[in-house]
C-alpha positions as CSV (number, residue, x, y, z in Angstrom):
1,M,13.9,-30.0,14.9
2,L,11.6,-29.1,12.0
3,S,13.1,-28.0,8.7
4,T,11.4,-27.2,5.3
5,A,12.8,-26.6,1.9
6,R,11.6,-26.1,-1.7
7,V,12.2,-29.1,-4.0
8,E,11.2,-30.0,-7.5
9,L,8.0,-31.9,-7.9
10,P,8.6,-35.7,-8.3
11,A,7.8,-36.9,-11.8
12,Q,4.9,-39.1,-10.6
13,I,3.3,-36.3,-8.7
14,E,3.7,-34.0,-11.7
15,I,2.0,-36.6,-14.0
16,Q,-0.9,-36.9,-11.6
17,L,-1.3,-33.1,-11.5
18,K,-1.2,-32.8,-15.3
19,A,-3.9,-35.5,-15.6
20,A,-6.1,-33.6,-13.1
21,A,-5.5,-30.3,-14.9
22,E,-6.8,-31.8,-18.2
23,F,-10.3,-32.4,-16.9
24,V,-13.1,-31.0,-19.1
25,D,-14.6,-27.7,-18.2
26,N,-18.2,-28.4,-19.4
27,L,-20.6,-30.4,-17.3
28,M,-22.5,-31.7,-20.3
29,D,-19.3,-32.9,-22.0
30,F,-18.5,-34.8,-18.8
31,A,-22.0,-36.3,-18.5
32,R,-22.1,-37.3,-22.2
33,D,-18.7,-39.1,-21.8
34,D,-19.8,-40.8,-18.6
35,L,-23.3,-41.9,-19.8
36,I,-22.5,-42.7,-23.5
37,G,-19.0,-43.9,-23.0
38,F,-17.9,-47.4,-21.9
39,R,-17.9,-46.6,-18.2
40,R,-21.6,-47.5,-17.7
41,P,-22.6,-51.2,-18.1
42,L,-25.8,-50.4,-20.2
43,A,-23.9,-48.2,-22.6
44,A,-21.0,-50.7,-22.9
45,A,-23.4,-53.6,-23.5
46,F,-25.3,-51.6,-26.1
47,A,-22.1,-50.5,-27.9
48,L,-20.8,-54.1,-28.0
49,S,-24.0,-55.9,-28.9
50,A,-25.6,-53.4,-31.4
51,P,-23.2,-54.1,-34.4
52,V,-23.5,-57.9,-33.8
53,V,-27.3,-57.8,-33.7
54,L,-27.7,-55.6,-36.7
55,A,-25.2,-57.6,-38.7
56,L,-27.1,-60.9,-38.0
57,V,-30.5,-59.3,-38.9
58,F,-29.1,-57.9,-42.1
59,W,-27.5,-61.3,-43.0
60,S,-30.7,-63.3,-42.3
61,L,-33.6,-60.8,-43.1
62,G,-32.2,-58.1,-45.3
63,L,-31.7,-54.3,-45.1
64,R,-35.3,-53.3,-44.4
65,A,-35.5,-55.6,-41.4
66,M,-32.2,-54.4,-40.1
67,L,-33.4,-50.8,-40.3
68,E,-36.6,-51.7,-38.4
69,V,-34.7,-53.6,-35.7
70,G,-32.1,-50.8,-35.5
71,V,-34.7,-48.1,-34.8
72,G,-36.3,-50.2,-32.0
73,Y,-33.0,-51.1,-30.6
74,F,-31.7,-47.5,-30.5
75,A,-35.1,-46.4,-29.0
76,I,-34.9,-48.9,-26.2
77,A,-31.2,-48.1,-25.5
78,G,-32.0,-44.3,-25.5
79,A,-34.8,-44.7,-23.1
80,G,-32.6,-46.8,-20.8
81,L,-29.8,-44.2,-20.9
82,A,-32.3,-41.4,-20.1
83,L,-33.8,-43.4,-17.2
84,I,-30.4,-44.2,-15.7
85,G,-29.1,-40.7,-16.5
86,S,-31.9,-39.1,-14.4
87,K,-30.9,-41.2,-11.4
88,L,-27.2,-40.7,-11.9
89,W,-27.4,-36.9,-12.5
90,P,-27.0,-35.7,-8.9
91,G,-23.9,-37.9,-8.5
92,L,-22.5,-36.7,-11.8
93,V,-22.9,-33.1,-10.8
94,E,-21.2,-33.7,-7.5
95,E,-18.3,-35.6,-9.1
96,F,-17.9,-32.9,-11.7
97,D,-17.7,-30.2,-9.0
98,A,-15.1,-32.1,-7.1
99,R,-13.0,-32.8,-10.1
100,S,-13.3,-29.2,-11.3
101,F,-12.1,-28.0,-7.9
102,A,-9.2,-30.5,-8.1
103,K,-8.4,-29.2,-11.6
104,R,-8.1,-25.6,-10.3
105,K,-5.8,-26.7,-7.5
106,A,-3.7,-28.8,-9.8
107,I,-3.2,-25.9,-12.3
108,A,-2.1,-23.6,-9.4
109,D,0.3,-26.2,-8.0
110,L,1.8,-26.8,-11.5
111,K,2.3,-23.1,-12.1
112,C,4.3,-22.9,-8.8
113,G,6.5,-25.7,-10.1
114,F,7.9,-26.8,-6.7
115,G,6.9,-28.7,-3.6
116,E,7.7,-28.2,0.1
117,A,9.7,-31.0,1.6
118,S,9.8,-31.2,5.4
119,F,12.0,-33.1,7.8
120,L,11.4,-33.5,11.5
121,N,13.7,-35.3,13.9
122,L,11.6,-36.2,17.0
123,T,13.5,-36.1,20.1
124,R,10.5,-37.4,22.0
125,A,7.4,-39.5,21.1
126,S,4.5,-37.8,19.4
127,R,1.0,-37.8,21.0
128,V,-2.0,-39.0,19.1
129,F,-5.7,-38.4,19.9
130,E,-8.2,-40.4,17.9
131,H,-11.7,-39.4,16.8
132,E,-14.4,-40.9,14.6
133,C,-12.9,-39.5,11.3
134,G,-9.2,-40.1,12.0
135,A,-6.8,-38.7,14.5
136,I,-4.9,-35.6,15.7
137,A,-1.2,-36.0,16.0
138,L,1.0,-33.6,18.0
139,A,4.8,-33.5,17.7
140,D,7.6,-31.5,19.3
141,A,8.9,-29.2,16.5
142,G,11.6,-27.6,18.7
143,D,12.0,-24.0,19.7
144,L,8.9,-24.2,21.9
145,R,6.8,-25.1,18.9
146,T,4.3,-27.9,18.3
147,L,3.5,-29.5,15.0
148,F,-0.2,-30.2,14.4
149,F,-1.3,-33.0,12.0
150,S,-5.0,-33.7,11.2
151,I,-4.9,-37.3,9.9
152,E,-8.0,-38.5,8.0
153,S,-8.9,-42.2,8.2
154,G,-8.7,-44.0,4.8
155,E,-6.2,-45.0,2.2
156,H,-6.0,-41.5,0.6
157,D,-4.0,-40.2,3.7
158,P,-0.6,-42.0,3.8
159,R,-0.2,-41.2,7.5
160,W,-3.3,-43.2,8.5
161,A,-1.8,-46.6,7.4
162,L,1.5,-45.7,9.1
163,Y,-0.3,-44.8,12.3
164,R,-2.4,-48.0,12.4
165,A,0.8,-50.0,11.8
166,G,2.6,-48.3,14.7
167,E,5.1,-46.6,12.3
168,L,4.2,-43.1,13.3
169,N,6.2,-43.6,16.5
170,R,9.5,-43.5,14.6
171,R,12.1,-40.8,15.3
172,V,12.2,-39.2,11.8
173,W,9.3,-37.9,9.7
174,R,9.6,-36.8,6.1
175,W,6.8,-35.4,4.0
176,L,6.0,-33.4,0.9
177,R,3.2,-30.9,0.4
178,L,2.0,-29.1,-2.7
179,P,2.5,-25.3,-2.4
180,V,-0.9,-23.9,-3.1
181,S,-3.5,-26.6,-2.3
182,R,-1.4,-27.6,0.8
183,E,-2.2,-31.3,0.1
184,L,0.2,-33.8,1.6
185,V,1.3,-36.1,-1.2
186,K,4.1,-38.1,0.4
187,F,4.8,-39.1,4.0
188,A,7.4,-41.5,5.3
189,T,9.0,-42.4,8.7
190,E,12.5,-43.6,9.4
191,G,14.8,-44.5,12.3
192,S,14.2,-46.4,15.5
193,K,11.0,-46.2,17.4
194,H,10.4,-44.3,20.6
195,P,9.6,-46.3,23.7
196,E,5.9,-47.1,23.9
197,T,3.9,-44.5,25.8
198,Q,0.3,-44.6,26.9
199,S,-2.4,-45.7,24.5
200,P,-4.0,-43.0,22.3
201,R,-6.9,-41.3,24.0
202,M,-10.2,-40.9,22.2
203,I,-12.1,-37.7,21.4
204,R,-15.5,-39.2,21.7
205,S,-17.8,-36.4,20.5
206,I,-18.0,-33.6,17.9
207,D,-18.4,-31.1,20.7
208,A,-15.1,-32.3,22.3
209,Y,-13.3,-32.2,19.0
210,E,-14.5,-28.7,18.3
211,A,-13.4,-27.6,21.8
212,V,-10.0,-29.1,21.2
213,H,-9.6,-27.5,17.8
214,L,-10.8,-24.1,19.0
215,A,-8.4,-24.2,22.0
216,L,-5.5,-25.0,19.6
217,G,-6.3,-21.9,17.6
218,E,-8.2,-23.8,14.8
219,P,-5.0,-24.9,13.0
220,L,-4.9,-26.4,9.5
221,D,-3.2,-29.7,8.8
222,G,0.6,-29.2,9.1
223,A,0.3,-26.0,11.1
224,I,2.8,-24.9,13.7
225,I,1.4,-24.0,17.1
226,H,3.7,-21.6,18.9
227,R,3.4,-23.2,22.3
228,P,5.6,-25.8,24.0
229,F,4.7,-29.4,23.2
230,D,4.0,-30.4,26.9
231,E,1.7,-27.4,27.3
232,V,-0.4,-28.3,24.2
233,V,-0.7,-31.9,25.1
234,D,-1.8,-31.1,28.6
235,M,-4.4,-28.6,27.3
236,V,-5.9,-31.2,25.0
237,E,-6.0,-33.9,27.7
238,R,-7.8,-31.6,30.1
239,L,-10.5,-31.0,27.5
240,L,-11.3,-34.7,27.0
């Protein structure tokens, strides 16, 4: 049976959200910090070597020589930063857009001030269907309802590592979602494992995945499908 309750945000999650909410609002400020700061090897090398080089020139050749070397040194470094910046600009814009979007979501989640903790006791084994970007997991949520999980492959989705390790087959699932962005920030499994069922089937094409997703009603990750578990599983299997 599935149950959900409001809970306070864990301190670690709140810290992460506050860090995301403090991201700069101006693209040029972000680009300047990225290109001139110590995050780029060329900028870091210049910032570390320039004082040493100029000090050595001043000590050995005097002030005038130091100024001449300094002008050339800064001109070469500036040209290098401009060249690298022109190549990095599209990536910087993309990263800025992604982090700005994350900032807006973080601010909204912080304003709500709570998370949604869910608990599901699985009386029967879940069913998983893999595809090239991850997997679809279906679980019996009780009361003729089916829980839909869209699991993305990679370390950012905690369910993927559990699934690959065979831990998703345990009898108890617990997870925490943020209220506005609907991001899943914690997921854990407990209890004994269900007996092994058949191996996960593969959704082998984009067309097949879209057909399955459409047949399920185009649910979002964590959505409840108001159909019996066996009916949903049978429908998906017939589409593969």
